[in-house]
N, C-alpha and C positions, 0 to 999 in steps of 0.2 A: 414629432408631430407638437407645434406650438400651442400653449394654452395661453388664454385671456384671463383676467379677473375683473369682475364687473361687480361693485356692491360686496365684496368678501365673497363671493363665489366663482367657484373656477369654471372656465368652460373650455372645450377642446374642439376643434374643427373637425367636421365629418368627412369622409372621404368623399369625392364626388361619384355621384351615381350616373348610370349610363340611362341616358332617356330610352324609351320604348317608341319604337314607330307606330304611325297610324296604320290601320290596315286598309287595302285598297279600297273598300267597299266604304269604310269612314272618310276616307279622302276624296272619293267620288261626291258624298252626300254634303260634306263641307262646302266642296265647290260648288254646289246645286243652289245650296243655302246662301251664299254670297252672290251667286248672280240673281237670285229673286228679292236682293234687297235687304238680306238679314244683316244683323249686325253683330253677326258671329266672328271673333278673331280682332274685334276692335276693344283693345285693352285700354283701361283709364291710364292717364298719364300718372307716372309714379314720381314722388319727389326724387330730387338727385341728391342724397344723403348717403352718408358713412352708416352703414346698418349698424355696425358696431358702437360707435359712439352715440347714435341716436337710441339706441335700446338702452344704453345705459342713462340718459336723459329721461326717457320714459318709466326707467325703474325708479327715479327720483323725482316724478313728476314734475319735471322742468322742461319737458317738451313741447315745441310750439306747432307741431303737426296737427292736422284735423283727427278726429276719432278714427275714420277708415285709414288713413295713413298710417297711424301709430298702428293699429291691428295687423296692417300689411308689413310693418318692419318688425314688429314680434313674429309673425308666421314666416319671414324671411331668415331672421336670426335663428330659431328655433329649427329651421330646416337645415342650415348650414351649421350649427352648433349643437352640442350635447354637455349636459353639466356632469362634471368629474366628481365621481363620489370619493369622498375623503375616507380613509380607515379610520375607523373610529374603534377606541379600545375603552 
């Protein structure tokens, strides 16, 4: 697995996780809520950015994204990457 380095800290990419299916009952309830005019499932448009490079900019406090978008980028980065702990003697 390839590792990346951002501001002197090494990260490795996590293995892909299998997403869980919704139960039949939850699928029905979700559909009923949408038919009743609920806003469920309508996600906010997210910026089209490279997560890794934007995360590096956030760490350097040079990002031009809004606070919500910065939080989203950080959560996506930490979901996909884990810090590598170096062996310290």
